[in-house]
C-alpha positions in Angstrom: 26.0 5.0 2.6 25.6 1.5 3.5 22.9 2.0 6.2 20.9 4.0 4.1 20.6 1.3 0.7 19.8 -1.5 3.5 17.1 0.7 5.5 15.2 1.5 1.2 15.5 -2.4 0.6 13.6 -3.1 2.9 11.2 -0.1 3.1 10.0 -2.3 0.0 10.4 -6.7 1.5 8.4 -5.7 3.8 5.1 -4.5 1.6 6.6 -6.5 -0.9 3.1 -9.2 -2.0 3.7 -12.9 -3.3 0.7 -14.7 -5.4 0.4 -18.8 -5.1 2.2 -18.8 -8.5 5.8 -17.4 -6.2 5.6 -13.9 -9.0 6.5 -11.3 -6.5 4.4 -7.6 -6.8 3.5 -4.4 -4.6 0.8 -2.4 -4.3 1.0 0.4 -5.6 -1.7 2.3 -2.1 1.3 0.9 -0.1 4.0 2.5 -2.8 2.8 5.6 -2.2 3.0 5.2 1.7 6.7 3.7 1.2 7.6 6.8 -0.6 5.7 9.1 1.7 2.6 10.5 -0.9 0.0 11.4 1.5 -2.6 11.5 -0.9 -2.8 8.8 -3.4 -4.2 11.4 -6.2 -0.8 12.6 -6.1 0.6 8.8 -6.8 -1.5 8.5 -9.3 0.5 10.4 -12.1 3.1 8.9 -11.0 1.6 5.2 -12.2 0.7 7.3 -14.6 4.3 8.5 -16.0 5.4 4.8 -14.6 2.6 3.0 -17.2 4.2 5.1 -19.9 7.0 4.2 -19.8 7.0 0.8 -19.5 4.6 0.6 -22.7 7.1 3.1 -24.2 9.9 -0.2 -23.1 7.8 -2.9 -25.1 6.0 -4.2 -21.3 2.5 -5.4 -21.8 0.9 -2.4 -19.2 -2.1 -4.5 -18.9 -0.1 -7.3 -16.9 2.5 -5.7 -15.2 -0.1 -3.1 -14.1 -3.0 -4.5 -13.2 -5.7 -2.7 -11.7 -7.7 -4.3 -8.4 -10.8 -3.4 -5.7 -10.3 -3.9 -2.4 -12.1 -3.2 0.8 -10.7 -1.1 3.0 -12.2 0.3 7.0 -13.7 4.4 6.3 -14.9 4.8 10.3 -17.5 2.9 11.0 -18.3 1.3 7.9 -16.3 -0.7 5.2 -15.7 0.9 0.8 -14.0 0.5 -1.9 -10.8 1.4 -3.7 -9.0 1.7 -6.5 -5.5 -0.1 -6.8 -2.6 -1.0 -8.7 -0.2 -4.1 -8.4 3.1 -3.5 -9.7 
């Protein structure tokens, strides 16, 4: 059991990002992959439920779930995709 916990911890630590001010965040698109979601549209429902739970707990969801856009490679071209930084 300890080994499983260590592996899961490492999975999330590997995709953690740190801003210049030292605050940590995770990209929702990377979290989706880490949690074995194969389609982004299936993970957006999870994010929406997390946002509702955060709001019900008194958190500022616009601060905790920042919507971002980034450019990714799509074959021979690049395209923008939306994500959430949590």
